[in-house]
Each structure stands twice: as C-alpha cells, then as structure tokens.
C-alpha positions in Angstrom: 96.0 169.3 118.3 94.4 168.9 114.8 93.0 165.7 113.4 95.9 165.4 110.9 98.5 165.7 113.7 96.7 163.0 115.7 96.8 160.7 112.6 100.5 161.3 112.2 101.3 160.6 115.8 99.1 157.4 115.9 100.8 156.1 112.7 104.2 156.8 114.1 103.4 154.9 117.3 102.0 151.9 115.5 104.9 151.9 113.0 107.5 151.9 115.8 105.8 149.1 117.7 105.5 146.9 114.5 109.2 147.5 113.6 110.4 146.8 117.2 108.3 143.7 117.7 109.0 142.4 114.1 112.7 142.9 114.3 112.8 141.3 117.8 110.9 138.2 116.5 113.2 137.9 113.5 116.3 138.1 115.6 114.9 135.7 118.2 113.6 133.3 115.5 110.6 132.5 117.7 108.3 131.3 114.9 111.0 129.4 113.0 111.9 127.5 116.2 108.2 126.8 116.9 107.7 125.4 113.4 110.9 123.3 113.6 109.8 121.9 117.0 106.4 121.1 115.6 107.9 119.3 112.6 110.3 117.3 114.7 107.4 116.2 116.9 104.8 115.5 114.2 107.0 113.7 111.6 107.5 110.4 113.3 106.5 106.8 112.5 103.7 106.6 115.1 100.1 105.7 114.5 98.9 109.2 115.3 101.4 111.0 113.0 100.2 112.4 109.7 103.0 110.7 107.8 102.5 107.2 109.1 99.7 106.1 106.7 101.7 107.4 103.7 104.7 105.5 104.9 102.6 102.3 105.4 100.8 102.6 102.1 102.8 104.9 99.7 100.4 106.8 97.4 102.8 107.6 94.5 102.8 104.9 91.8 106.2 103.2 91.4 107.2 101.9 88.0 109.9 99.4 87.2 111.3 99.8 83.7 113.5 96.9 82.5 115.9 97.4 79.6 117.9 94.5 78.2 121.1 94.3 76.2 120.6 92.0 73.2 123.8 90.5 72.0 124.1 90.9 68.2 127.4 89.1 67.5 128.0 86.3 69.9 130.3 84.4 67.4 132.6 87.4 67.2 132.9 87.6 71.0 133.6 83.9 71.3 136.3 84.2 68.7 138.1 86.9 70.8 136.5 90.0 69.3 134.5 92.7 70.9 130.8 92.1 71.7 128.2 94.3 70.4 124.9 94.9 72.1 121.6 96.6 71.4 119.4 98.1 74.1 115.7 96.9 74.0 112.9 98.1 76.2 111.5 99.4 78.4 109.2 96.6 79.7 107.4 98.4 82.4 105.7 97.0 85.5 103.7 98.8 88.2 105.2 98.0 91.6 103.0 97.7 94.7 104.8 97.9 98.0 102.6 98.2 101.1 104.2 97.5 104.4 102.9 94.5 106.3 103.1 93.1 109.8 103.7 96.6 111.2 104.5 96.2 114.9 105.7 98.9 117.3 108.6 98.0 119.6 110.3 99.5 122.7 107.6 102.0 123.7 107.0 103.2 120.1 110.6 104.2 119.5 111.1 101.5 116.8 108.8 99.8 114.3 109.0 96.3 112.7 107.8 95.9 109.1 107.9 93.7 106.0 107.9 95.3 102.6 106.7 92.8 100.0 106.7 93.9 96.4 104.2 92.9 93.7 104.7 93.6 90.0 102.0 94.1 87.3 102.8 94.5 83.7 101.8 97.9 82.1 101.6 97.5 78.3 100.9 101.2 77.5 104.2 102.1 79.1 106.2 99.3 77.4 108.0 99.0 74.1 106.7 95.5 73.4 105.3 92.2 74.7 107.6 90.5 77.1 106.0 87.1 76.4 106.8 87.4 72.7 109.9 89.5 72.4 113.2 87.5 72.3 116.5 88.6 73.8 119.9 86.9 73.3 122.0 87.2 76.4 124.6 85.5 78.6 123.7 82.0 79.9 124.1 82.9 83.5 123.4 79.4 84.9 126.3 78.1 82.8 128.6 80.9 84.0 127.6 80.1 87.6 128.5 76.4 87.0 131.9 77.3 85.5 132.5 79.7 88.3 131.7 77.0 90.9 134.0 74.5 89.1 136.9 76.9 88.8 138.5 75.6 92.0 138.1 71.9 90.9 140.5 69.9 88.9 141.1 70.5 85.2 139.9 66.9 84.4 136.6 67.4 86.2 136.0 70.7 84.3 136.7 69.0 81.0 134.3 66.1 81.7 131.5 68.6 82.7 132.3 70.7 79.6 132.0 67.7 77.3 128.7 66.7 79.0 127.2 70.2 78.6 128.2 70.3 74.9 126.1 67.1 74.5 123.1 68.9 76.0 123.5 71.8 73.6 124.3 74.3 76.4 126.1 77.4 75.0 127.5 80.5 76.6 124.7 82.6 75.1 121.0 81.8 75.1 117.9 83.2 73.5 114.8 83.4 75.6 111.7 85.7 75.9 111.9 88.8 78.1 109.3 87.2 80.4 111.4 84.1 80.8 114.6 86.0 81.5 112.8 88.1 84.1 110.4 85.8 85.9 111.9 82.4 85.3 112.0 79.3 83.1 113.0 75.7 83.6 116.7 75.6 82.7 118.0 72.3 81.3 121.3 72.6 83.0 119.8 73.4 86.4 117.3 70.5 85.9 120.3 68.1 85.6 121.9 69.5 88.7 118.6 69.4 90.5 118.3 65.7 89.9 121.7 65.3 91.7 121.3 68.0 94.3 117.6 68.6 95.1 118.4 71.8 97.0 119.4 73.5 93.7 116.4 75.2 92.1 115.8 74.0 88.5 114.3 77.4 87.5 116.2 80.5 86.6 115.1 84.1 86.3 116.6 87.5 87.2 113.4 88.2 89.2 112.6 84.5 90.0 110.6 84.3 93.3 110.7 88.1 93.8 107.2 88.8 92.8 105.2 89.0 96.0 108.2 88.6 98.3 110.1 91.0 100.5 113.8 91.9 100.8 114.0 91.0 104.5 112.8 91.9 107.9 113.3 95.6 108.8 113.2 97.4 112.2 113.1 101.2 111.8 113.6 104.1 114.2 110.4 106.0 114.5 112.1 109.3 115.3 110.3 109.6 118.6 113.5 110.1 120.5 115.5 112.0 117.9 114.1 113.4 114.7 117.4 112.8 112.9 116.8 109.0 113.4 113.4 109.2 111.7 113.1 106.3 109.3 116.6 105.0 109.9 117.2 101.2 109.8 118.0 99.7 113.2 118.3 96.1 112.0 117.9 94.1 108.8 117.1 90.4 109.2 118.2 90.8 112.8 121.6 92.3 111.8 123.0 95.7 112.7 125.9 95.2 110.4 126.8 92.8 107.6 129.6 90.3 107.4 130.2 90.0 103.6 132.7 92.8 103.1 136.3 93.1 104.3 136.0 96.1 106.6 133.8 97.2 109.5 132.9 100.4 107.7 131.8 98.7 104.5 129.6 96.3 106.6 127.7 99.0 108.3 123.9 99.3 107.7 123.5 103.1 107.4 120.5 105.3 106.7 116.9 104.6 105.6 115.5 102.4 103.0 115.0 105.4 100.7 111.3 105.8 101.4 111.6 108.6 104.0 114.2 111.0 105.5 114.3 113.2 108.5 112.7 116.7 108.2 114.7 119.9 107.9 117.3 118.6 105.4 120.4 120.6 105.0 122.2 121.0 101.6 125.6 120.3 103.2 124.7 116.9 104.7 125.1 113.4 103.2 122.0 111.2 103.1 122.5 107.4 103.5 120.4 104.6 102.0 120.7 100.9 102.6 120.1 99.1 99.3 119.5 95.4 100.0 119.7 94.5 96.4 123.2 96.1 96.3 124.2 94.4 99.6 125.5 97.7 100.9 124.8 101.3 102.0 125.4 104.2 99.7 125.4 107.9 100.3 123.9 110.8 98.3 125.0 114.4 98.1 123.2 117.6 97.2 123.3 118.4 93.5 120.9 121.3 92.8 117.5 122.9 93.4 114.6 121.5 91.3 110.9 122.0 91.1 108.4 119.1 90.9 104.7 119.9 90.3 105.1 123.4 91.9 107.1 122.1 94.9 110.6 123.3 95.5 113.0 120.4 96.2 116.7 119.5 96.7 118.1 116.9 94.3 120.5 114.4 95.9 122.5 111.9 93.9 125.4 109.4 94.6 128.7 111.3 94.0 131.4 109.7 91.8 133.3 108.4 94.9 130.5 105.9 95.8 131.8 103.3 93.3 135.3 104.8 92.9 138.3 102.6 92.8 140.2 102.2 96.1 143.2 103.7 94.4 141.3 107.0 94.3 139.0 106.4 97.3 140.7 104.2 100.0 137.5 103.9 102.0 136.1 101.6 99.2 138.9 99.1 99.8 136.5 97.2 102.2 134.3 96.3 99.2 137.1 94.2 97.7 136.5 90.6 98.4 138.8 88.8 99.0 140.7 91.7 100.5 142.9 93.3 97.9 141.1 91.9 94.8 139.5 95.1 93.6 137.7 96.1 90.4 138.0 99.5 88.8 135.9 102.6 89.2 132.1 102.4 88.7 131.5 98.7 89.4 130.8 96.6 92.5 131.1 92.8 92.7 128.2 91.5 94.7 128.6 87.8 94.3 129.7 87.7 98.0 126.0 88.1 98.9 124.5 86.3 96.0 125.3 82.6 95.4 126.1 81.6 91.8 127.5 83.6 89.0 130.1 86.4 89.5 127.6 89.2 89.4 128.7 92.9 89.2 126.4 95.9 89.6 127.0 99.4 88.1 125.0 102.3 86.9 123.4 101.9 83.5 125.8 101.8 80.5 128.6 102.0 83.1 127.8 105.6 83.9 130.6 107.1 86.1 132.7 104.0 85.4 136.2 103.5 83.9 136.3 104.0 80.1 137.8 100.5 79.8 134.4 99.0 80.8 132.5 101.2 78.4 134.8 100.5 75.5 134.9 96.8 76.0 131.4 96.4 74.5 130.0 98.2 71.5 126.6 99.8 71.9 127.1 101.5 75.3 126.5 105.3 75.6 126.4 106.5 79.3 124.4 109.7 79.7 123.7 111.5 83.0 120.2 112.4 82.1 119.1 108.8 81.5 121.5 106.8 83.7 121.9 108.8 86.9 120.3 107.8 90.2 118.8 110.7 92.1 116.2 111.7 94.7 114.3 115.0 94.7 113.4 115.7 98.4 111.2 118.4 99.9 113.7 119.6 102.5 111.3 120.9 105.2 109.5 117.6 105.6 112.2 115.2 104.1 109.7 113.6 101.7 110.8 112.2 98.4 108.6 113.7 95.7 110.5 112.2 92.8 112.9 109.4 92.6 114.9 107.5 89.9 116.9 104.5 91.1 118.9 103.1 88.2 121.1 100.0 88.4 122.7 97.6 85.9 123.3 93.9 86.3 126.5 92.6 84.7 128.4 89.3 84.8 132.1 88.6 84.5 133.0 86.5 81.5 136.5 85.2 81.3 138.5 82.1 80.2 137.9 79.0 82.3 140.4 76.2 81.7 138.6 73.0 80.8 135.8 74.8 78.9 137.0 75.1 75.3 134.3 77.6 74.3 135.9 80.2 76.6 139.5 79.8 75.4 139.4 82.8 73.0 137.3 85.3 74.9 138.7 88.4 76.6 137.8 89.0 80.2 134.8 91.3 80.1 132.2 92.7 82.5 129.3 91.9 80.3 126.1 94.0 80.6 122.9 91.9 81.0 120.1 94.4 81.8 119.3 97.6 83.8 116.3 98.8 85.7 114.9 102.2 86.1 112.8 102.4 89.2 110.8 105.7 89.2 108.2 107.3 91.4 106.7 110.8 91.3 104.3 112.3 93.8 100.7 112.1 92.7 98.6 115.2 92.0 96.4 115.0 95.2 99.5 114.5 97.4 101.3 117.4 95.6 98.3 119.7 96.2 98.2 118.8 99.9 102.0 119.4 100.2 101.8 122.7 98.5 99.1 123.9 100.9 101.1 122.6 103.9 104.3 124.2 102.7 102.5 127.5 102.2 101.1 127.4 105.8 104.6 126.6 107.1 106.1 129.4 105.1 103.5 132.0 106.2 103.9 131.0 109.9 107.7 131.0 109.6 107.8 134.4 107.9 105.2 136.0 110.1 107.8 138.2 111.8 108.9 139.4 108.3 105.3 140.3 107.6 105.2 142.4 110.7 108.4 144.2 109.7 107.0 144.7 106.2 103.8 146.2 107.6 106.0 148.5 109.8 108.0 149.6 106.8 104.7 150.3 104.9 103.4 152.4 107.8 106.8 154.2 107.9 106.4 155.2 104.3 102.8 156.4 105.1 104.2 158.4 108.0 106.7 160.1 105.8 104.1 161.0 103.2 101.7 162.4 105.9 104.5 164.4 107.4 105.6 165.8 104.1 102.1 166.8 103.1 101.6 168.4 106.5 104.8 170.5 106.0 103.7 171.5 102.5 100.3 172.9 103.8 102.1 174.8 106.6 104.5 176.4 104.1 101.7 177.3 101.7 99.8 179.0 104.6 102.8 181.1 105.6 103.4 182.2 102.0 99.8 183.7 101.6 99.9 185.7 104.9 99.1 189.5 104.7 98.6 192.6 107.0 95.2 194.1 107.7 94.0 197.1 105.7 94.2 200.4 107.6 90.9 201.7 109.0 92.0 205.4 108.7 90.6 207.5 105.9 92.8 208.2 103.0 94.3 211.6 103.4 95.9 212.3 100.1 96.7 215.9 101.0 99.2 214.8 103.6 101.1 212.6 101.3 103.7 213.8 98.8 102.3 214.0 95.3 105.0 211.8 94.0 104.1 208.9 96.1 101.3 206.5 94.9 98.5 205.4 97.1 99.2 202.1 98.8 96.9 199.7 100.4 98.2 198.3 103.6 101.5 199.2 105.3 103.8 201.6 103.6 107.5 201.9 104.1 108.9 205.3 103.2 112.1 205.5 101.3 114.3 208.6 100.7 114.5 209.7 97.1 117.8 209.1 95.6 119.1 211.2 92.7 119.7 209.1 89.7 123.4 208.7 88.9 124.7 210.1 85.7 126.3 207.8 83.3 
C-alpha cells in the first residue's frame, strides 16, 4: 500500500470518528446540559457564588433623572379651562444602593437584606440648579387636606377653606426643585402639626427617602430551585398585601428587578415587585438588542399591565373600593400612601387613554423616551441596561365647600416623572463578554467536532479525486515494448510502412468509385 493510500485511509477513519462522535454529542446535548447544570448551581445568592458580591454591591452606576411639569396657566385651569404644562429637567442624582444587614436564613435557602438608597446631585448631567430653579405645581398638601375633609360636613369644609384663604394657601404653589423633591416646611402642615403632632410639618416628594430603604426583604437564594433565584419571599414580613380588592392583585411576585434566574426564555413573563407602585408588574419579551457588544433580550411591561378592567378583567382587583376603576394607563395608589389621591402612570401618560393625554396641554407620549424596559443577558439573567420610568399624578376635582375648586374640571394632573437608568460598566461588560464566549465555546464544542469532521471529509474527497486522476493519467500513457527482432524489410510488403512496436495487418480494400 502506497503512502498516499495510507493517508486517504487514515483521513477517512478520523473523519468518520469525528462525525459520529460530534453528531452523537449534538443529539445528546451533553455539553449544553453540563453548562446549564453549572449555571443553575453557580448562579445563587450564596457567599461563595460569583454573583453574590455584585448583588450585594451593584457595580453599574444608577442615575435618577427627575423631570417636572411646570404649570404655565393656573388661572385658566381654575376658571374651568385646560391646564398647560411645560416639562423642565432633568435634575440628575447618582443613586447608591448597597445591600445591608445581609443575613442567610433556613440553611442558606433564603437571605434577608435591607436596601437603603442614597442620592447625590450630579450637576454635569442636569439641566439646571435645583436649589435655584423654580417650578409651579399643584399644592399637594392642600389637596390632601381637601381629600381628607371630603367625608366631613359642608360647614366644616367651608370654615377650613375660609381659614386657609386667610393664610394665603392656593391650589398651586411655586417652590424650588430642591424643595419639591427633598422637602420644605409647609405652612398648612405646620398649622396641622400644632394640633396633631403626629402629622409631619415638612413636605417633599422624596422627603425622608434619602438614606432610607423601602422595606425589609427576604429573597430566595436559588439554592433549591434556580427558577426561584432572587425572588422575593417576604416584604416587611408579608407574603401578600392587603390593599387591593383581590387575592391576585395582592400577590408579591417576582424579584426586585436587580436579578433574574439564568437561562431566560423569550416566551416567559418576568415579574417584578415595585414597592413604590405598591404592586407587582410583569414584563414580556420585545426584541433582541445589543449593549456594549453583549447580546440581550429586551423585556418591557405590555399594554395590559395598566389596562382598564373593561379590557383586562384581571386588573379589576386594583380598583379600590371595588368597582371604582380608572381608565387605561393609570393606577391609583393612595390606598398604600396616606394623604392626597395619588395616581401613577408612565411618563406623559404613555399607553394611557387619550382622554388623560388631551386633558392637559404640553404632553407628548413617545415610546423611545417614556417606555420602561429591561435589557437582560438571557444565559445568566443579568440586567445589563435598565430604564424604569414612572410618573406621579394627583387627582384634582371640585370639592364642595372649597370655592377655589368650583370651576375646575376633574383632571389627573401630572406633577413629575422619574427616569431611573443603569447600564453595565465597561469592566463588568468585558468580563461578561469573556464569560459568554467561554460558555458559547463549551456549549458548541460538539458542533466544532462536527465542523472538523466535515473539513476532513472535504480533504478526503480532494485526496481521493487527485489519486484517481493520477491513476487515469498513468493508464493513458501506457505502451508496448519495442520488438527485439531485426527489421526484415524484405519479408514485408512494399506498400506497408515500417512500424515501431506491434503491427496489426489489415486487408487492402479497393476504393469505391463515386
């Protein structure tokens, strides 16, 4: 056997083994199963896991951008016309949110933690100075008082209204952005505080929220089931709330939005419990995106999250009292917040009824700027970019006994909205790209084996064809040996020429006549 034949046989044997082994591994999904098992085991909230430190001290910077709706025509609105607002901002703050008092429970299957948040102003990312810029907005303390007195007698409301007019308290107030956000001593609340000391005399949308937490959380570590990784077990000792009018609405579902289970599927719904919204919401897959070279799935709340019960009956539980429902795109949360009739929505009433948008001039909902979404790396379930956007509104309506409200039309009035953003930092992105590359290579190792087998198969075909060509060329150049006998021209007919090699005699044929 020639050397070329040996090479062909060896290539064929190696090729066959590679193809058989590779196809068997692809069909058995051995490496994929191994990677999935490893991820399910490693991605847990235990002290030895690689993700624990990132969960405890999140590296990506979080920014809170506050936008306010400055009222430009309060007199027109009080006279029964349509209010007009102008958006100002953003006023941006860096948010620090390390987890504290981390304690493992029940043999490491659950973990207790507090999540205090601290805010630091970032002037280079802001549109102005919050301690100087003024904003005219609804006097929420006054609205809270009117709402509280709504169930009292007309006479009492009239007396209170007369007294407040003497103090110069109006339905709209002008304050600095810093005061509206972080608090100021309100004259109306100061009077109430003198009568009821338990009532705070300061008011601010973020009053007493700088350096504080949203409650005590107990999370599942994912040690028993990877699908429970990061899910909330209890919040403030509760496994369900009691504010809403149905068991389903009162459920505390999902995570706090910081982590999700690995191996996310496009077809599943992801749940987040938002303490500031007093409820859980779900997110559905939207599209594939790329963030800093990392492929991700974008999940966002579908339109049915804040849809009217007329179109989505499961939302009837968020009507309190039962049966008193608002329209699509808004949620009344005053059941879990004492004071004014507060309503939350997406910014500029994105995904809400046109009636809410058209009730106030200056609103322009746009998906690009007002949608809430999460970009998740599906293999590890890590958020690599997030935009949480929510708007705070207050219900303004006529209150008998308060003459200044007698002409106004009931309106869900926008106050401000916040854009909470976070994007993976460059160092974490580089580490994640490396990790994803390793996972991809290991998962696709059987395909690499099959690919090598296919390449060797092509080499085998080339070698085989070249070998066949050489054999054919050799056969075409074959010839007979020259005769050793002396040339005897006398014995040959004169008409026949001398031939070298074999000679085949042919009988002469007479040429045919035309």
